[in-house]
GULO-639759 format. One line per 4 residues: number of its first residue (from 1); their letters; for each residue x, y, z of C-alpha. Coordinates in Angstrom, 1 decimal. Each point is the difference from the previous one (the first is absolute). Last residue first. Example, Ala and Ser with C-alpha at 12.3 -4.5 7.8 and 13.67 -1.06 7.14 Angstrom:
2) sa) 13.7,-1.1,7.1 ~ -1.4,-3.4,0.7 .
REM end
This chain:
484) vkiy) 151.1,58.8,69.3 ~ -3.0,-2.3,1.6 ~ 1.0,-2.9,1.9 ~ -1.8,-3.5,0.1 .
480) nghr) 0.3,-2.8,2.6 ~ -3.2,-2.8,0.2 ~ 1.7,-1.9,2.6 ~ 2.3,-1.7,-2.7 .
476) vgnq) -0.7,1.2,-3.4 ~ -2.8,-1.9,-2.4 ~ -2.3,-1.6,2.4 ~ 0.2,2.8,2.4 .
472) lkrr) -1.3,2.8,-2.4 ~ -3.3,-0.1,1.1 ~ 1.0,0.2,3.6 ~ 1.9,3.4,-0.8 .
468) hkvn) 3.1,1.0,2.0 ~ 2.2,3.4,-0.1 ~ 3.3,-0.1,-0.2 ~ 2.0,2.5,1.7 .
464) lkrm) 3.3,-1.0,-2.0 ~ 1.6,0.5,3.6 ~ -1.9,-2.4,1.4 ~ 1.3,-2.8,-3.3 .
460) vqkk) 3.5,1.4,0.7 ~ -0.5,-1.2,3.8 ~ -1.4,-3.7,-1.1 ~ 2.8,-0.6,-2.2 .
456) gday) 2.8,1.1,2.5 ~ 1.6,3.1,0.9 ~ -1.4,2.8,-0.5 ~ 0.0,4.1,0.4 .
452) gkhl) 3.6,0.8,-1.0 ~ -0.9,3.1,-2.0 ~ 1.7,-1.4,-3.4 ~ -1.5,-3.5,0.8 .
448) isav) -3.6,1.5,-0.2 ~ 0.4,2.1,-3.2 ~ 1.4,-3.5,-2.0 ~ -3.0,-1.5,1.8 .
444) lgti) -1.9,2.7,-1.8 ~ 2.0,0.1,-3.5 ~ -0.1,-3.8,-0.3 ~ -4.1,0.0,0.9 .
440) yata) -0.5,2.5,-3.1 ~ 2.5,-2.1,-1.8 ~ -2.6,-3.3,0.5 ~ -2.6,1.5,-1.3 .
436) ystg) 1.3,1.0,-3.1 ~ 1.1,-3.6,-0.5 ~ -3.0,-1.3,0.8 ~ -1.7,1.5,-3.1 .
432) prpq) -2.1,2.4,-1.9 ~ 1.4,2.7,-1.4 ~ -0.2,4.4,0.3 ~ 1.7,2.1,-2.6 .
428) fkpa) 3.1,0.9,0.9 ~ 1.7,3.7,1.0 ~ -0.2,-1.3,4.1 ~ -1.4,-3.7,0.4 .
424) sfth) -3.6,-0.8,0.3 ~ -1.6,-3.1,0.3 ~ -2.6,-2.0,-1.3 ~ -2.6,-2.1,1.3 .
420) ddiv) -3.3,2.3,-0.1 ~ -3.0,-2.1,0.0 ~ -2.6,2.6,-0.7 ~ 1.1,3.6,-0.5 .
416) fpps) -2.3,3.5,0.8 ~ 0.7,3.9,-0.1 ~ 4.0,-1.1,-0.1 ~ 2.8,1.2,2.5 .
412) phgn) 2.0,-2.6,1.1 ~ 0.1,-2.2,-3.2 ~ 3.0,-2.5,-0.3 ~ -0.4,0.0,4.2 .
408) avvg) -0.5,-4.1,0.4 ~ -0.5,-1.3,3.4 ~ 3.2,-1.1,1.1 ~ -0.4,-3.9,1.2 .
404) vdvf) 1.8,-1.5,3.3 ~ 1.7,-3.3,1.0 ~ -0.6,-2.2,-2.8 ~ 1.2,-3.6,0.9 .
400) qnsy) -2.9,-1.7,2.3 ~ -2.7,2.2,-1.0 ~ 0.5,-0.7,-3.7 ~ -0.5,2.2,-2.7 .
396) cegi) 0.9,1.0,-3.6 ~ -1.2,3.1,-1.7 ~ -2.7,2.3,0.7 ~ -1.6,-1.0,4.1 .
392) kmnt) -2.6,1.8,0.5 ~ -1.1,3.7,1.0 ~ -3.8,1.0,-0.9 ~ 0.8,3.8,0.6 .
388) irvk) 1.8,2.7,0.5 ~ -1.1,3.3,0.9 ~ 1.5,3.2,-1.9 ~ -0.7,3.4,1.9 .
384) gdad) -2.0,2.6,-2.3 ~ -2.2,1.4,2.7 ~ -3.6,-0.9,-1.1 ~ 0.8,-1.0,-3.5 .
380) skrr) 1.3,-3.0,0.9 ~ 3.6,-1.7,-1.1 ~ -0.7,-3.4,-1.1 ~ 2.9,-2.9,0.0 .
376) tcsi) -0.3,-3.6,-0.6 ~ 2.5,-2.4,1.7 ~ 2.7,-2.7,-1.3 ~ 2.2,-0.8,2.9 .
372) ttvt) 3.5,-1.1,-1.5 ~ 2.4,-2.6,1.7 ~ 3.1,0.0,1.9 ~ 2.4,-2.6,1.6 .
368) ivrn) 2.2,1.1,2.9 ~ 3.0,-2.1,0.3 ~ 2.7,0.4,3.0 ~ -1.5,-2.3,2.6 .
364) ktkd) 2.2,-1.0,3.0 ~ -1.2,-2.9,0.8 ~ -3.8,-0.7,-1.0 ~ 0.7,-0.3,-4.0 .
360) rsyc) -3.3,0.7,-1.8 ~ 1.5,2.7,-2.3 ~ 1.6,-2.9,-1.9 ~ -3.2,-0.1,-2.7 .
356) apln) 1.4,3.3,-1.4 ~ 3.3,-1.4,-1.1 ~ -1.5,-2.0,-1.9 ~ -3.5,-0.4,-1.5 .
352) lpan) -1.9,-2.9,1.6 ~ -2.1,-2.6,-2.3 ~ -3.6,-1.1,0.8 ~ -0.9,-2.2,2.2 .
348) qglp) -0.2,2.9,2.8 ~ 2.9,1.5,-1.2 ~ -1.0,3.4,-1.2 ~ -3.4,0.3,0.3 .
344) ptng) -2.3,-0.6,-2.9 ~ -0.9,1.9,-3.0 ~ -3.2,-0.7,-1.3 ~ -1.2,-2.3,-3.3 .
340) sank) -1.9,-2.2,1.8 ~ 2.0,-3.1,-0.4 ~ 3.3,1.7,1.9 ~ 1.9,3.2,-2.0 .
336) iyqg) 4.0,0.6,-0.2 ~ 1.2,3.3,0.6 ~ 1.3,2.5,-2.8 ~ -3.2,1.4,0.2 .
332) anga) 0.4,0.3,3.9 ~ 2.5,2.1,0.5 ~ 2.9,-1.4,2.1 ~ 0.5,0.4,3.7 .
328) aavv) 2.8,2.5,-0.4 ~ 3.3,-0.1,2.6 ~ 0.8,2.3,2.3 ~ 3.4,-1.8,1.1 .
324) widd) 1.8,1.2,3.2 ~ 3.7,-0.3,0.8 ~ 1.3,-1.1,4.0 ~ 2.9,-1.3,-1.7 .
320) kkla) -1.2,-3.8,1.1 ~ -3.5,0.9,-2.0 ~ 2.0,0.7,-2.7 ~ 1.9,-3.2,0.1 .
316) nmit) -2.9,-2.1,0.5 ~ -1.6,1.9,-3.0 ~ 3.1,-1.3,-2.1 ~ -0.4,-3.5,1.0 .
312) klls) -3.8,-0.3,-0.8 ~ 0.8,1.8,-3.0 ~ 2.8,-3.0,-1.6 ~ -2.4,-3.0,1.7 .
308) iskg) -2.6,1.1,-1.9 ~ -3.2,-2.2,1.6 ~ -2.6,-2.2,-0.8 ~ -3.0,-1.1,2.3 .
304) pnir) -2.3,2.4,-1.4 ~ 1.1,0.3,-3.8 ~ 2.6,2.7,-1.0 ~ -0.8,4.0,-1.3 .
300) fsfs) 2.5,2.0,-0.3 ~ -0.7,3.4,0.9 ~ 1.4,3.6,-0.2 ~ -0.6,3.3,1.5 .
296) anii) 2.2,-0.1,2.3 ~ 1.2,3.0,1.6 ~ 3.3,-0.9,2.4 ~ 0.4,2.0,3.2 .
292) rakn) 2.9,1.0,1.5 ~ 2.8,-0.2,-2.2 ~ 3.4,-0.7,1.4 ~ 1.5,-0.7,-3.5 .
288) vray) 0.8,-3.8,0.6 ~ -3.4,0.0,0.7 ~ -1.4,1.5,-3.4 ~ 2.5,-2.2,-2.0 .
284) elgc) -0.9,-3.3,1.6 ~ -3.8,1.3,-1.1 ~ 1.1,1.1,-3.3 ~ 2.1,-3.3,-0.8 .
280) lidy) -3.1,-2.6,1.3 ~ -2.3,2.1,-2.2 ~ 2.3,0.1,-3.0 ~ 0.5,-3.8,0.3 .
276) lecv) -4.0,-0.7,0.7 ~ -0.3,2.3,-3.3 ~ -3.0,2.5,0.0 ~ -2.8,1.0,-3.1 .
272) gtdn) -0.9,3.7,-0.5 ~ 0.6,-0.2,-3.7 ~ 2.8,2.6,0.3 ~ 1.8,-2.2,1.9 .
268) atkv) -0.2,-0.5,4.0 ~ 2.7,-0.2,2.7 ~ 1.3,3.6,-0.5 ~ 0.9,1.0,3.9 .
264) plle) -0.4,4.1,0.6 ~ 1.3,0.7,3.7 ~ -2.3,3.1,1.0 ~ 1.5,1.8,3.2 .
260) vdkc) -3.2,0.5,2.0 ~ -1.1,3.0,2.0 ~ -2.9,1.4,-2.1 ~ -2.0,-2.3,0.6 .
256) snmi) -3.2,-0.6,-1.4 ~ 0.7,2.0,-3.7 ~ 3.3,-1.9,0.4 ~ -1.8,-3.3,-0.5 .
252) iasi) -2.2,0.9,-2.5 ~ 2.3,1.5,-2.0 ~ 2.2,-3.4,0.5 ~ -3.3,-1.9,-0.6 .
248) rtgh) -0.1,2.3,-3.5 ~ 3.3,-0.3,-1.1 ~ 0.1,-3.4,0.2 ~ -3.1,-1.0,-1.8 .
244) leph) 1.0,2.2,-2.9 ~ -3.4,-0.6,-1.8 ~ 2.0,-1.0,-3.1 ~ 2.5,-1.5,2.0 .
240) gdev) 3.4,1.0,-1.0 ~ 1.4,1.4,3.7 ~ 3.8,0.9,-0.2 ~ 1.9,-1.9,2.2 .
236) nptd) 3.2,0.0,-1.3 ~ 2.5,-1.1,1.6 ~ 0.5,-3.2,-2.0 ~ -0.9,-3.5,0.5 .
232) dvfn) -2.9,-0.1,-2.8 ~ -2.6,-0.8,2.5 ~ 2.1,0.1,2.9 ~ -0.4,4.3,-0.4 .
228) wgts) 1.8,0.9,3.0 ~ -0.4,3.3,2.6 ~ 1.9,2.3,2.0 ~ 2.5,-2.7,1.8 .
224) ydsc) 1.6,-0.3,-3.3 ~ 3.8,-2.0,-0.5 ~ -1.5,-3.4,1.0 ~ -2.4,0.0,-1.7 .
220) tegr) 2.3,-0.4,-2.9 ~ 2.5,2.2,-2.6 ~ 1.5,-1.9,-2.5 ~ -0.7,2.9,-2.6 .
216) syke) 0.2,3.6,1.1 ~ -3.7,1.5,-0.1 ~ -0.3,3.4,-1.8 ~ -2.7,2.2,0.9 .
212) gees) -1.6,2.0,-3.5 ~ -0.5,3.2,1.3 ~ 0.8,0.6,3.7 ~ -2.6,1.7,2.3 .
208) sqvl) -2.0,-3.0,-0.2 ~ -3.8,-0.1,0.9 ~ -1.1,-3.3,0.9 ~ -2.4,-2.5,-1.5 .
204) lgtd) 0.4,-3.1,2.8 ~ 0.1,-3.4,-0.9 ~ -2.2,-3.2,-0.9 ~ -0.7,-0.7,4.1 .
200) lvav) 2.0,-1.3,3.1 ~ -0.5,3.6,1.9 ~ 2.6,0.3,2.9 ~ -0.6,2.5,2.8 .
196) kipc) 2.7,1.6,1.7 ~ -1.1,1.6,3.4 ~ 3.3,1.7,0.6 ~ -1.6,3.5,-1.1 .
192) isky) 2.4,1.9,-1.6 ~ -1.8,-0.4,-3.3 ~ 0.8,-1.6,-3.2 ~ -2.5,0.2,-2.8 .
188) talv) 1.0,3.3,-1.5 ~ -1.9,0.4,-3.1 ~ -3.1,-2.5,1.2 ~ -2.8,3.1,0.3 .
184) ttss) 1.4,1.5,-3.3 ~ -0.3,-3.1,-1.4 ~ -3.3,-0.8,0.9 ~ -1.5,-1.2,-3.7 .
180) grek) -2.8,0.8,-1.8 ~ -0.1,-3.2,-1.7 ~ -0.6,2.0,-3.5 ~ 2.4,3.2,0.0 .
176) qvel) 2.6,-1.7,2.9 ~ 0.0,-2.7,-2.5 ~ -0.4,2.3,-2.9 ~ 3.6,1.9,1.2 .
172) pnlq) 1.6,-3.2,0.6 ~ -0.3,-0.7,-3.4 ~ -3.4,-2.2,-1.0 ~ 0.6,-3.4,-2.7 .
168) kfdr) 0.7,-2.1,3.4 ~ -3.4,0.6,1.2 ~ -1.9,-0.5,-3.2 ~ 1.7,-3.6,-0.1 .
164) lldt) -0.9,-0.9,3.9 ~ -3.7,1.2,-0.9 ~ -0.4,-1.9,-3.1 ~ 1.4,-3.3,1.6 .
160) slvp) -3.0,0.3,2.6 ~ 0.0,-1.9,3.0 ~ 3.2,1.8,2.1 ~ -0.2,-1.9,2.8 .
156) rnlg) 0.5,1.8,3.5 ~ 2.7,-1.6,2.4 ~ -0.7,-3.7,-1.4 ~ 2.4,-3.0,1.3 .
152) yans) 1.6,-2.4,-2.4 ~ 2.5,-2.8,1.6 ~ 3.4,-1.0,-0.3 ~ 0.2,-3.0,1.9 .
148) yges) 1.8,-0.7,3.5 ~ 3.1,-0.7,1.6 ~ 1.4,0.5,3.4 ~ 4.2,0.0,0.2 .
144) sgrg) 2.2,-1.8,2.2 ~ 3.3,0.7,-0.2 ~ 3.0,-1.2,-2.9 ~ -0.5,-4.0,1.2 .
140) gtpg) 0.6,-0.7,3.5 ~ -3.4,-1.8,0.6 ~ -2.7,2.7,0.1 ~ -3.1,-1.1,-1.3 .
136) phiq) -1.6,-2.0,-2.8 ~ 3.0,-0.5,-2.0 ~ 0.3,1.5,-3.6 ~ 3.6,-1.4,-1.5 .
132) gvin) 2.1,2.1,-2.2 ~ 1.6,-0.1,-3.6 ~ 1.9,2.6,-1.2 ~ -0.5,0.9,-3.6 .
128) sgis) 2.1,1.9,-2.4 ~ 2.7,-2.6,-0.2 ~ -0.6,-2.5,2.6 ~ 0.6,1.5,3.6 .
124) trvd) -0.6,-2.4,3.1 ~ -2.2,0.0,3.2 ~ -2.1,2.5,0.3 ~ -2.1,-0.3,3.2 .
120) levf) -3.4,2.0,-0.6 ~ -2.5,-0.9,3.2 ~ -3.2,0.2,-0.5 ~ -3.6,0.7,1.7 .
116) namg) -2.7,0.2,-2.1 ~ 1.3,-3.3,-1.4 ~ 0.1,0.4,-4.1 ~ -2.4,-2.2,-2.0 .
112) rldk) -1.6,3.4,-1.0 ~ 2.7,0.7,-2.4 ~ -1.5,-1.2,-3.2 ~ 1.6,-0.3,-3.3 .
108) gala) 0.0,2.6,-2.7 ~ 3.6,-0.9,-1.2 ~ 2.2,1.7,2.5 ~ -1.7,0.6,3.2 .
104) rllv) 0.2,3.8,1.4 ~ 1.6,0.3,3.7 ~ -0.1,3.6,1.7 ~ 1.9,0.8,2.3 .
100) ftra) -1.5,2.2,3.3 ~ 2.8,0.4,2.6 ~ -1.2,1.5,3.6 ~ 1.3,3.1,1.4 .
96) dpgc) 2.1,1.3,2.6 ~ 3.0,0.5,-2.0 ~ -2.3,1.8,-2.8 ~ -2.3,-0.5,-3.0 .
92) nnrr) 0.7,-3.1,-1.2 ~ -1.7,-1.0,-3.5 ~ 0.9,-2.7,-1.8 ~ -1.9,-1.0,-3.6 .
88) avtv) -0.4,-2.0,-2.8 ~ 2.3,-3.1,1.6 ~ 0.2,-2.4,-2.8 ~ -1.7,-3.4,0.8 .
84) tfsh) 0.6,-3.9,-1.1 ~ -2.4,-1.9,2.5 ~ 1.2,-3.3,0.6 ~ -1.8,-2.8,1.9 .
80) geke) 1.4,-3.1,1.8 ~ -1.1,1.3,3.6 ~ 1.1,3.7,-1.1 ~ 2.1,1.1,-2.3 .
76) lvyn) 1.1,3.7,-1.0 ~ 1.2,0.3,-3.3 ~ 1.5,3.7,-0.3 ~ 0.0,2.6,-3.2 .
72) envi) 2.4,3.5,0.7 ~ -2.3,2.7,-0.9 ~ -0.2,2.0,3.5 ~ 2.4,-2.0,2.6 .
68) lfdl) -0.7,-2.4,3.0 ~ 3.6,-0.4,2.1 ~ -1.0,3.5,1.4 ~ -3.0,-1.3,2.0 .
64) sqhv) 0.2,2.8,1.9 ~ -0.5,-1.3,3.4 ~ -0.3,2.8,2.9 ~ -4.2,0.0,0.2 .
60) dsmv) -0.7,-4.3,-1.0 ~ -0.2,-0.2,-3.5 ~ -2.9,-0.2,-2.2 ~ -0.1,-1.9,-3.4 .
56) iyee) -2.9,0.9,-2.1 ~ -1.3,-2.6,-2.8 ~ -0.9,0.7,-3.7 ~ -1.1,-2.3,-2.7 .
52) piki) -3.6,-0.8,1.8 ~ -1.6,3.8,0.1 ~ -2.4,-0.4,2.8 ~ -3.0,2.1,-0.4 .
48) lgdq) -1.1,-1.3,3.8 ~ -3.4,-2.6,0.4 ~ 1.8,-2.6,1.5 ~ 1.3,0.0,-3.8 .
44) vifk) -1.1,2.2,-2.8 ~ 2.7,-0.6,-2.6 ~ 2.3,2.9,-2.0 ~ 1.8,0.7,-2.5 .
40) krfl) 1.6,2.8,-0.1 ~ -1.8,3.8,-1.3 ~ -2.4,-0.1,2.4 ~ -2.2,3.2,-0.1 .
36) netv) 0.3,0.3,-4.0 ~ -0.5,-3.3,-0.6 ~ -2.9,-0.5,2.4 ~ -2.1,2.6,-2.1 .
32) qadv) -2.0,-1.9,-1.4 ~ -0.7,-2.7,2.0 ~ -1.9,2.1,2.4 ~ 1.4,0.6,3.8 .
28) ccvd) -2.4,-0.6,2.6 ~ 3.3,-0.7,2.1 ~ -0.1,-4.1,1.4 ~ -3.2,-1.0,-1.7 .
24) alne) 0.9,1.5,-3.2 ~ 3.3,-1.2,0.3 ~ -0.8,-3.7,0.6 ~ 1.0,-2.3,2.6 .
20) pvfp) -2.7,1.9,2.5 ~ -0.4,-2.6,3.3 ~ -3.4,1.0,1.7 ~ -0.9,-2.4,2.9 .
16) vdfy) -2.8,-2.3,-0.8 ~ -3.8,1.3,-0.3 ~ 1.5,3.4,0.3 ~ -0.2,2.8,2.8 .
12) stsq) 0.9,-2.1,2.5 ~ 0.8,1.1,3.2 ~ 2.9,-1.6,2.0 ~ 2.7,2.5,-0.6 .
8) ptpd) 3.2,0.2,-2.2 ~ 3.1,0.5,2.4 ~ 2.2,2.1,-0.9 ~ 3.7,-1.0,-0.5 .
4) svnm) 1.7,0.9,3.4 ~ 2.7,3.1,0.2 ~ 2.2,-0.9,2.9 ~ -0.1,0.5,3.7 .
REM end
């Protein structure tokens, strides 16, 4: 059974179904920082931040789409309409991998009129332009391919341009000092353990024994099995995020399970924003390089009843290859609010976060969705033990889509902390966010798989030793939570 589109629930949290079509409703981002975050022209359609001038074509496995050449211009025809495009990017990460092509419209045209399922049939050559016909399905052309508009997703958005500028002015040693980098922990991120974990994020800050490491021009993701930067199309996966988001997540995973081999896949830029094209390439790269688990601390927001066809296809491919995806439910501060100013449950007449909301599949489900459980910590004067009380959902929630909540541990031994919703990472200051909760579960799942303790999702959830609390049942399936 393939991944199905999440079905919205009947419960209404709005007078009418909420269909956000402006940026503030979609991701709660202030208009003053949008230019820093979203550097291409965008629109909001179906609740998704689409890039209308760009269109992704994805081939089947073993189809190279080699007739589409980077920097060449093409005129594509469909039902009497023509689209003049250039091939902006083309990625294929191995003989058993799908090929991805990013088409960009010339003269600022809108490519959303192209069909979701396309077949590009090259007919004639006229100078540097190749005229092709777009078909709605396999009709004997150059290959049946699937297509969708490029789009923006959120990883850990940097909402202050000053923060990004200040970070870039620091040299690497100052970055380590100022941000508490865990490069010593991650200096040797390869392991002999068979459990390979792909981290699709902002990259990884790694100590290198080779000063000024150089890469050859013309190398592609098919030449490297140890990590790739899809944002810049280079092997350099250096983490440039002000909070070193990807490095923090990698440190938590390694601290939670010593038996992992990290596969750093840079799919988000320095401002914590990702594009659908890079995410699709990153997921396929993780698949062909035999990752067992993918840590997905990112989300694409879309209205209920809508889908991102290419993402669904890749998720089905991952499931077929028995690859687990541990996904962040999303942060409440980046989610929409209902008429009362509260955060509604995911997908209940409110937007879906993908891939988190693929966790409902009943057949061979390999998606585990994670949120934060905030709490109050009090250190007893009598015995010195820390007692945890007042546990509640701290970020995005849903008893349909969220599998487990992780109790915040940012202040493990305080005299008294109210509403702690942060997470610690080795040599880092505590930070809030479901991204970090997700990393803890990724590490624990890796440990379970390494020991061969579990096969399906039910077995993995049992081996996680989750506990249940009735007060959490409205936000997490069965009130599942875990202390780490």
